[in-house]
N, C-alpha and C positions, 0 to 999 in steps of 0.2 A: 717432477722437478719444480713445478710452480707452487705446489704445496710446501716444499722446502723453502722456497723464496719467501712465501707468505709467512710461514712460521718464524723463520730466522730474522727477517727484517723487522717484525713487530715485537719480538720478545728479546732480542739481543740489545743490550744497552749501548753497544758500540755502533749501532745503526746498521743499515744494509751494507753488505760487502761490495766493494767496487766491481767485482765480477758480475754482480746481479744487474748492473746498469748496461752491461753488454747484451743482456737479454731483452732490453726495453723495446727495441724494434719488433722482435718476434712476439713479445707479449701483446703489443698493440695490434699487430697483424692478426693474431689468432683470437683476440678478445671478441672480434666480430664474426667468428667462424660459425656459420649456421649449420654446417654439415656435422660438426662435432660439438654439441652443446656443453658437454662435460669439460672439454678443453677450453672452450670460451669462458665458462664459469671459473675454472682454475686460473686462467689468465687475468680475468677481472679481479679476482681476489688478490693475486700477486701484485697487480698494479695498484690496487687500493692500499695494500700494506706498504708498498714502496713509497707511495705518494704521501702517506701520513707519518712515515717514520722520520725521526730527526736525522738529518744528514750531518755527520761530523765534518769539520773543516778539512781534514785530511782526505775525505772522500769526494769533496766538491769537484776536483778536476775530472774524476770519472763521470760524475753526474753531468757536468757541463759538456764533456765530450759526447756522451750518449744523447743528450738533448740536441746538440748541434747536428749529430748524424741523423736524428729523427727529422729535424727541420729540412735538412738537405736531401733526404731520401725521396725516392719517387714511389711513395706508398699509395695504396688505394685510399679513397676518401674516407672509408670506414676506419682504417688504421690511423689516418690523420686525425679523425674525430676522437679516437681513443687517446691519442697522444695529447691532443688539446685538453681533454678532460683531465688527464694525468697532470699536466702543467697547471691547470686551474686549481686542482686540489692542493698541489704543493704551494701555490701562491696564497691560497686562502689559509692554509696551515701556518705559513710564515707570517702572514699578516695578523693572524689570531695570536700567535706567540708574541709578536712585537707589541700588539695592543695590550695583551695581558701583562707583559713586562713593564710597559709604560704605566699602566693602571696601578700596578703594585707600588710604584714610586709615589704616585699622586695620592694614594690612600693614607700615607703616613703624615 
């Protein structure tokens, strides 16, 4: 499943599907799974793909809902760390895109 999320969110021009964000909590929980390293690796890849994918405006409500449920959930500290890293990557990608967009206007 996580390989499907990873592949589809990075290669599909429409961005990640809204349903993928419902898996966000589970991906964060299992990304730190020491008992099953393959599962942890798959979850890390899926989180990375979702974090770096462009999120279309129509999908933003699903993203915000999933993010709020992450914040409000009573996850273990490892899962909260994964969630924080996910949000940091998204924030950095958005800032990079915003900076690149502003720079392209100033270069003319």
